[in-house]
py3Dmol code that shows the C-alpha trace and the ligand (Angstrom):
import py3Dmol

protein = """\
ATOM      1  CA  UNK A   1      35.411 -73.288   8.898  1.00  0.00           C
ATOM      2  CA  UNK A   2      35.268 -76.067   6.247  1.00  0.00           C
ATOM      3  CA  UNK A   3      37.827 -77.490   4.097  1.00  0.00           C
ATOM      4  CA  UNK A   4      36.840 -78.229   0.543  1.00  0.00           C
ATOM      5  CA  UNK A   5      39.042 -80.430  -1.458  1.00  0.00           C
ATOM      6  CA  UNK A   6      39.319 -81.093  -5.185  1.00  0.00           C
ATOM      7  CA  UNK A   7      40.265 -84.505  -6.345  1.00  0.00           C
ATOM      8  CA  UNK A   8      41.669 -85.414  -9.877  1.00  0.00           C
ATOM      9  CA  UNK A   9      42.764 -81.847 -10.776  1.00  0.00           C
ATOM     10  CA  UNK A  10      46.114 -82.795 -12.547  1.00  0.00           C
ATOM     11  CA  UNK A  11      46.257 -85.167 -15.416  1.00  0.00           C
ATOM     12  CA  UNK A  12      49.494 -86.941 -14.357  1.00  0.00           C
ATOM     13  CA  UNK A  13      47.931 -87.816 -10.966  1.00  0.00           C
ATOM     14  CA  UNK A  14      44.707 -89.126 -12.609  1.00  0.00           C
ATOM     15  CA  UNK A  15      46.837 -91.394 -14.722  1.00  0.00           C
ATOM     16  CA  UNK A  16      49.057 -92.791 -11.896  1.00  0.00           C
ATOM     17  CA  UNK A  17      45.815 -93.835  -9.974  1.00  0.00           C
ATOM     18  CA  UNK A  18      44.205 -95.236 -13.103  1.00  0.00           C
ATOM     19  CA  UNK A  19      41.145 -93.025 -12.597  1.00  0.00           C
ATOM     20  CA  UNK A  20      38.838 -91.625 -15.231  1.00  0.00           C
ATOM     21  CA  UNK A  21      39.378 -88.119 -16.311  1.00  0.00           C
ATOM     22  CA  UNK A  22      36.341 -86.296 -14.639  1.00  0.00           C
ATOM     23  CA  UNK A  23      33.702 -84.251 -16.563  1.00  0.00           C
ATOM     24  CA  UNK A  24      33.414 -81.999 -13.490  1.00  0.00           C
ATOM     25  CA  UNK A  25      35.635 -81.409 -10.482  1.00  0.00           C
ATOM     26  CA  UNK A  26      35.635 -84.170  -7.919  1.00  0.00           C
ATOM     27  CA  UNK A  27      34.721 -82.394  -4.686  1.00  0.00           C
ATOM     28  CA  UNK A  28      34.909 -83.619  -1.054  1.00  0.00           C
ATOM     29  CA  UNK A  29      34.938 -82.042   2.335  1.00  0.00           C
ATOM     30  CA  UNK A  30      36.988 -82.312   5.400  1.00  0.00           C
ATOM     31  CA  UNK A  31      35.792 -81.313   8.838  1.00  0.00           C
ATOM     32  CA  UNK A  32      37.616 -78.651  10.708  1.00  0.00           C
ATOM     33  CA  UNK A  33      38.845 -81.388  13.181  1.00  0.00           C
ATOM     34  CA  UNK A  34      40.954 -82.684  10.259  1.00  0.00           C
ATOM     35  CA  UNK A  35      43.399 -79.858  10.657  1.00  0.00           C
ATOM     36  CA  UNK A  36      46.721 -80.945  12.065  1.00  0.00           C
ATOM     37  CA  UNK A  37      47.741 -78.318  14.597  1.00  0.00           C
ATOM     38  CA  UNK A  38      50.986 -76.261  13.630  1.00  0.00           C
ATOM     39  CA  UNK A  39      54.121 -77.930  14.920  1.00  0.00           C
ATOM     40  CA  UNK A  40      52.374 -81.081  15.864  1.00  0.00           C
ATOM     41  CA  UNK A  41      53.478 -84.445  14.616  1.00  0.00           C
ATOM     42  CA  UNK A  42      51.356 -86.558  12.449  1.00  0.00           C
ATOM     43  CA  UNK A  43      50.500 -89.888  14.183  1.00  0.00           C
ATOM     44  CA  UNK A  44      49.707 -92.805  11.740  1.00  0.00           C
ATOM     45  CA  UNK A  45      46.107 -93.922  12.418  1.00  0.00           C
ATOM     46  CA  UNK A  46      45.523 -97.575  13.517  1.00  0.00           C
ATOM     47  CA  UNK A  47      42.721 -97.947  10.672  1.00  0.00           C
ATOM     48  CA  UNK A  48      45.204 -97.899   7.727  1.00  0.00           C
ATOM     49  CA  UNK A  49      48.335 -99.542   6.594  1.00  0.00           C
ATOM     50  CA  UNK A  50      48.729 -97.181   3.710  1.00  0.00           C
ATOM     51  CA  UNK A  51      48.760 -93.481   4.457  1.00  0.00           C
ATOM     52  CA  UNK A  52      49.615 -91.320   1.436  1.00  0.00           C
ATOM     53  CA  UNK A  53      50.742 -87.813   1.243  1.00  0.00           C
ATOM     54  CA  UNK A  54      49.307 -85.342  -1.396  1.00  0.00           C
ATOM     55  CA  UNK A  55      50.769 -81.964  -1.602  1.00  0.00           C
ATOM     56  CA  UNK A  56      48.313 -79.284  -2.852  1.00  0.00           C
ATOM     57  CA  UNK A  57      48.102 -75.547  -3.159  1.00  0.00           C
ATOM     58  CA  UNK A  58      45.739 -73.940  -0.798  1.00  0.00           C
ATOM     59  CA  UNK A  59      43.276 -70.887  -1.119  1.00  0.00           C
ATOM     60  CA  UNK A  60      41.929 -69.112   1.863  1.00  0.00           C
ATOM     61  CA  UNK A  61      38.330 -67.708   1.282  1.00  0.00           C
ATOM     62  CA  UNK A  62      38.008 -64.133   2.595  1.00  0.00           C
ATOM     63  CA  UNK A  63      34.317 -63.373   2.572  1.00  0.00           C
ATOM     64  CA  UNK A  64      30.934 -65.031   2.054  1.00  0.00           C
ATOM     65  CA  UNK A  65      29.915 -65.951  -1.267  1.00  0.00           C
ATOM     66  CA  UNK A  66      27.752 -68.274  -3.295  1.00  0.00           C
ATOM     67  CA  UNK A  67      27.072 -68.707  -7.009  1.00  0.00           C
ATOM     68  CA  UNK A  68      30.358 -66.764  -7.645  1.00  0.00           C
ATOM     69  CA  UNK A  69      30.969 -65.737 -11.234  1.00  0.00           C
ATOM     70  CA  UNK A  70      34.376 -67.012 -12.337  1.00  0.00           C
ATOM     71  CA  UNK A  71      35.378 -63.301 -13.217  1.00  0.00           C
ATOM     72  CA  UNK A  72      34.628 -62.197  -9.545  1.00  0.00           C
ATOM     73  CA  UNK A  73      36.354 -65.203  -8.024  1.00  0.00           C
ATOM     74  CA  UNK A  74      39.519 -63.178  -7.431  1.00  0.00           C
ATOM     75  CA  UNK A  75      37.692 -60.971  -4.953  1.00  0.00           C
ATOM     76  CA  UNK A  76      37.014 -63.897  -2.756  1.00  0.00           C
ATOM     77  CA  UNK A  77      40.574 -64.836  -1.761  1.00  0.00           C
ATOM     78  CA  UNK A  78      43.767 -62.908  -0.971  1.00  0.00           C
ATOM     79  CA  UNK A  79      45.918 -65.690   0.658  1.00  0.00           C
ATOM     80  CA  UNK A  80      47.542 -68.615  -0.956  1.00  0.00           C
ATOM     81  CA  UNK A  81      49.312 -71.570   0.932  1.00  0.00           C
ATOM     82  CA  UNK A  82      50.361 -75.141   0.561  1.00  0.00           C
ATOM     83  CA  UNK A  83      49.440 -78.110   2.604  1.00  0.00           C
ATOM     84  CA  UNK A  84      49.009 -81.930   2.553  1.00  0.00           C
ATOM     85  CA  UNK A  85      45.805 -83.869   2.010  1.00  0.00           C
ATOM     86  CA  UNK A  86      46.706 -87.121   3.987  1.00  0.00           C
ATOM     87  CA  UNK A  87      44.856 -89.979   2.589  1.00  0.00           C
ATOM     88  CA  UNK A  88      44.295 -93.569   3.865  1.00  0.00           C
ATOM     89  CA  UNK A  89      44.757 -95.067   0.446  1.00  0.00           C
ATOM     90  CA  UNK A  90      43.694 -98.617   1.328  1.00  0.00           C
ATOM     91  CA  UNK A  91      40.510 -97.508   2.998  1.00  0.00           C
ATOM     92  CA  UNK A  92      39.785 -95.030   0.249  1.00  0.00           C
ATOM     93  CA  UNK A  93      40.204 -97.916  -2.409  1.00  0.00           C
ATOM     94  CA  UNK A  94      37.733-100.184  -0.317  1.00  0.00           C
ATOM     95  CA  UNK A  95      35.239 -97.285  -0.027  1.00  0.00           C
ATOM     96  CA  UNK A  96      35.480 -96.524  -3.848  1.00  0.00           C
ATOM     97  CA  UNK A  97      34.943-100.147  -4.856  1.00  0.00           C
ATOM     98  CA  UNK A  98      31.759-100.142  -2.958  1.00  0.00           C
ATOM     99  CA  UNK A  99      30.700 -96.825  -4.226  1.00  0.00           C
ATOM    100  CA  UNK A 100      30.699 -95.322  -0.628  1.00  0.00           C
ATOM    101  CA  UNK A 101      31.697 -91.926   0.487  1.00  0.00           C
ATOM    102  CA  UNK A 102      35.458 -91.159   1.069  1.00  0.00           C
ATOM    103  CA  UNK A 103      35.131 -89.270   4.316  1.00  0.00           C
ATOM    104  CA  UNK A 104      36.824 -91.899   6.658  1.00  0.00           C
ATOM    105  CA  UNK A 105      39.766 -92.032   4.319  1.00  0.00           C
ATOM    106  CA  UNK A 106      40.114 -88.415   3.710  1.00  0.00           C
ATOM    107  CA  UNK A 107      38.686 -86.467   6.710  1.00  0.00           C
ATOM    108  CA  UNK A 108      40.133 -88.086   9.683  1.00  0.00           C
ATOM    109  CA  UNK A 109      42.009 -86.273  12.425  1.00  0.00           C
ATOM    110  CA  UNK A 110      45.222 -84.701  11.414  1.00  0.00           C
ATOM    111  CA  UNK A 111      44.707 -85.344   7.747  1.00  0.00           C
ATOM    112  CA  UNK A 112      44.776 -81.581   6.597  1.00  0.00           C
ATOM    113  CA  UNK A 113      48.245 -80.048   6.965  1.00  0.00           C
ATOM    114  CA  UNK A 114      48.173 -76.237   6.458  1.00  0.00           C
ATOM    115  CA  UNK A 115      51.288 -74.300   5.977  1.00  0.00           C
ATOM    116  CA  UNK A 116      52.240 -70.651   6.045  1.00  0.00           C
ATOM    117  CA  UNK A 117      49.946 -68.249   4.240  1.00  0.00           C
ATOM    118  CA  UNK A 118      51.172 -65.699   1.754  1.00  0.00           C
ATOM    119  CA  UNK A 119      49.453 -62.644   0.087  1.00  0.00           C
ATOM    120  CA  UNK A 120      48.540 -63.553  -3.400  1.00  0.00           C
ATOM    121  CA  UNK A 121      50.020 -60.235  -4.371  1.00  0.00           C
ATOM    122  CA  UNK A 122      53.494 -61.985  -3.562  1.00  0.00           C
ATOM    123  CA  UNK A 123      52.943 -64.068  -6.685  1.00  0.00           C
ATOM    124  CA  UNK A 124      53.107 -62.889 -10.331  1.00  0.00           C
ATOM    125  CA  UNK A 125      50.119 -65.377 -11.029  1.00  0.00           C
ATOM    126  CA  UNK A 126      48.202 -67.900  -9.046  1.00  0.00           C
ATOM    127  CA  UNK A 127      48.105 -69.963 -12.299  1.00  0.00           C
ATOM    128  CA  UNK A 128      51.833 -70.289 -12.370  1.00  0.00           C
ATOM    129  CA  UNK A 129      53.069 -71.439  -8.990  1.00  0.00           C
ATOM    130  CA  UNK A 130      55.807 -74.057  -8.605  1.00  0.00           C
ATOM    131  CA  UNK A 131      55.474 -76.284  -5.531  1.00  0.00           C
ATOM    132  CA  UNK A 132      56.908 -79.485  -4.373  1.00  0.00           C
ATOM    133  CA  UNK A 133      57.079 -81.884  -1.344  1.00  0.00           C
ATOM    134  CA  UNK A 134      60.277 -83.474  -0.036  1.00  0.00           C
ATOM    135  CA  UNK A 135      60.322 -86.826   1.864  1.00  0.00           C
ATOM    136  CA  UNK A 136      63.354 -87.219   4.041  1.00  0.00           C
ATOM    137  CA  UNK A 137      65.049 -84.443   1.734  1.00  0.00           C
ATOM    138  CA  UNK A 138      64.224 -86.067  -1.521  1.00  0.00           C
ATOM    139  CA  UNK A 139      61.795 -84.523  -3.830  1.00  0.00           C
ATOM    140  CA  UNK A 140      58.701 -86.741  -4.154  1.00  0.00           C
ATOM    141  CA  UNK A 141      56.245 -84.471  -5.877  1.00  0.00           C
ATOM    142  CA  UNK A 142      56.475 -81.349  -7.847  1.00  0.00           C
ATOM    143  CA  UNK A 143      53.883 -79.403  -9.726  1.00  0.00           C
ATOM    144  CA  UNK A 144      52.839 -76.169 -11.185  1.00  0.00           C
ATOM    145  CA  UNK A 145      49.358 -74.686 -10.997  1.00  0.00           C
ATOM    146  CA  UNK A 146      49.298 -74.103 -14.705  1.00  0.00           C
ATOM    147  CA  UNK A 147      48.832 -77.886 -15.089  1.00  0.00           C
ATOM    148  CA  UNK A 148      45.490 -77.968 -13.129  1.00  0.00           C
ATOM    149  CA  UNK A 149      42.510 -79.121 -15.166  1.00  0.00           C
ATOM    150  CA  UNK A 150      40.380 -76.323 -13.304  1.00  0.00           C
ATOM    151  CA  UNK A 151      42.028 -73.228 -12.294  1.00  0.00           C
ATOM    152  CA  UNK A 152      41.635 -71.629  -8.787  1.00  0.00           C
ATOM    153  CA  UNK A 153      39.057 -69.194 -10.037  1.00  0.00           C
ATOM    154  CA  UNK A 154      37.036 -71.955 -11.835  1.00  0.00           C
ATOM    155  CA  UNK A 155      37.192 -74.017  -8.740  1.00  0.00           C
ATOM    156  CA  UNK A 156      35.787 -71.179  -6.471  1.00  0.00           C
ATOM    157  CA  UNK A 157      33.033 -70.693  -8.996  1.00  0.00           C
ATOM    158  CA  UNK A 158      32.262 -74.272  -9.321  1.00  0.00           C
ATOM    159  CA  UNK A 159      32.129 -75.188  -5.650  1.00  0.00           C
ATOM    160  CA  UNK A 160      30.218 -71.944  -4.666  1.00  0.00           C
ATOM    161  CA  UNK A 161      27.340 -73.473  -6.675  1.00  0.00           C
ATOM    162  CA  UNK A 162      26.957 -76.290  -4.030  1.00  0.00           C
ATOM    163  CA  UNK A 163      28.519 -74.823  -0.863  1.00  0.00           C
ATOM    164  CA  UNK A 164      28.264 -71.328   0.431  1.00  0.00           C
ATOM    165  CA  UNK A 165      31.847 -70.090   0.871  1.00  0.00           C
ATOM    166  CA  UNK A 166      32.529 -68.414   4.174  1.00  0.00           C
ATOM    167  CA  UNK A 167      35.442 -66.364   5.440  1.00  0.00           C
ATOM    168  CA  UNK A 168      38.262 -68.771   6.648  1.00  0.00           C
ATOM    169  CA  UNK A 169      37.213 -71.715   4.446  1.00  0.00           C
ATOM    170  CA  UNK A 170      40.175 -73.375   2.890  1.00  0.00           C
ATOM    171  CA  UNK A 171      40.154 -74.952  -0.640  1.00  0.00           C
ATOM    172  CA  UNK A 172      42.586 -77.849  -1.338  1.00  0.00           C
ATOM    173  CA  UNK A 173      43.093 -77.578  -5.059  1.00  0.00           C
ATOM    174  CA  UNK A 174      44.389 -81.039  -5.843  1.00  0.00           C
ATOM    175  CA  UNK A 175      47.523 -82.955  -6.160  1.00  0.00           C
ATOM    176  CA  UNK A 176      49.952 -83.634  -8.973  1.00  0.00           C
ATOM    177  CA  UNK A 177      51.657 -87.090  -9.584  1.00  0.00           C
ATOM    178  CA  UNK A 178      54.062 -88.668  -7.188  1.00  0.00           C
ATOM    179  CA  UNK A 179      51.832 -89.488  -4.279  1.00  0.00           C
ATOM    180  CA  UNK A 180      53.131 -92.157  -1.956  1.00  0.00           C
ATOM    181  CA  UNK A 181      53.333 -93.714   1.472  1.00  0.00           C
ATOM    182  CA  UNK A 182      54.520 -92.327   4.733  1.00  0.00           C
ATOM    183  CA  UNK A 183      56.031 -94.508   7.514  1.00  0.00           C
ATOM    184  CA  UNK A 184      57.164 -93.711  10.983  1.00  0.00           C
ATOM    185  CA  UNK A 185      59.989 -91.310  11.250  1.00  0.00           C
ATOM    186  CA  UNK A 186      59.485 -89.896   7.755  1.00  0.00           C
ATOM    187  CA  UNK A 187      60.023 -86.163   7.611  1.00  0.00           C
ATOM    188  CA  UNK A 188      58.038 -84.210   5.008  1.00  0.00           C
ATOM    189  CA  UNK A 189      58.520 -80.512   3.894  1.00  0.00           C
ATOM    190  CA  UNK A 190      56.623 -78.422   1.362  1.00  0.00           C
ATOM    191  CA  UNK A 191      58.110 -75.833  -0.744  1.00  0.00           C
ATOM    192  CA  UNK A 192      56.220 -73.093  -2.457  1.00  0.00           C
ATOM    193  CA  UNK A 193      58.170 -70.979  -4.935  1.00  0.00           C
ATOM    194  CA  UNK A 194      61.456 -72.067  -3.341  1.00  0.00           C
ATOM    195  CA  UNK A 195      60.358 -71.185   0.251  1.00  0.00           C
ATOM    196  CA  UNK A 196      59.816 -74.010   2.913  1.00  0.00           C
ATOM    197  CA  UNK A 197      56.392 -73.388   4.084  1.00  0.00           C
ATOM    198  CA  UNK A 198      55.695 -76.407   6.272  1.00  0.00           C
ATOM    199  CA  UNK A 199      57.319 -79.441   7.919  1.00  0.00           C
ATOM    200  CA  UNK A 200      55.729 -82.610   9.354  1.00  0.00           C
ATOM    201  CA  UNK A 201      57.019 -85.513  11.332  1.00  0.00           C
ATOM    202  CA  UNK A 202      55.562 -88.875  11.038  1.00  0.00           C
ATOM    203  CA  UNK A 203      55.055 -90.816  14.160  1.00  0.00           C
TER     204      UNK A 203
END
"""
ligand_1 = """\
1
ZN
Zn 44.082 -84.446 -2.442
"""
view = py3Dmol.view(width=600, height=400)
view.addModel(protein, "pdb")
view.setStyle({"model": 0}, {"cartoon": {"style": "trace"}})
view.addModel(ligand_1, "xyz")
view.setStyle({"model": 1}, {"stick": {}})
view.zoomTo()
view.show()
């Protein structure tokens, strides 16, 4: 199983990090070892002083596909979720400045939080999903998938040109504005369409 992540998919988040608006989706991979086991606390790693949360809508791939045409993309997923792409922002900044790959800042152990899954038929449209992240019971990020630069079906089509998608692969579809730091004893919870779908304690 692999995790394919999309960067810079919401304009408000591009602006807050002062990044350029990309011509094509920004894509990176997290290894399967990045998955934070359910109910496990997140331990702040030693190599970073600035771990950020990024809440993101997730899509679970249900069969093998490559070079998937956008109009057939809906056939390749039937579950939607919500998660966190934990990022070592200080390390990512150093790597970016040197033009080096981001993996150490993005793919480390526990960096992928994956919440509960829902059949996509539970929702009117995957392109109109409200989601938010609360830190210590305060809303710190909120978004709606209609503000994505590339919608879910376009992302599936795009990434499948480079990576064969397999059953069980997960796509992290990018984060809206409001990313920020976590410190020990913070408590995060993710909400998808008014339902709490994950909680994480920071240690
Ligand atoms: Zn992200």
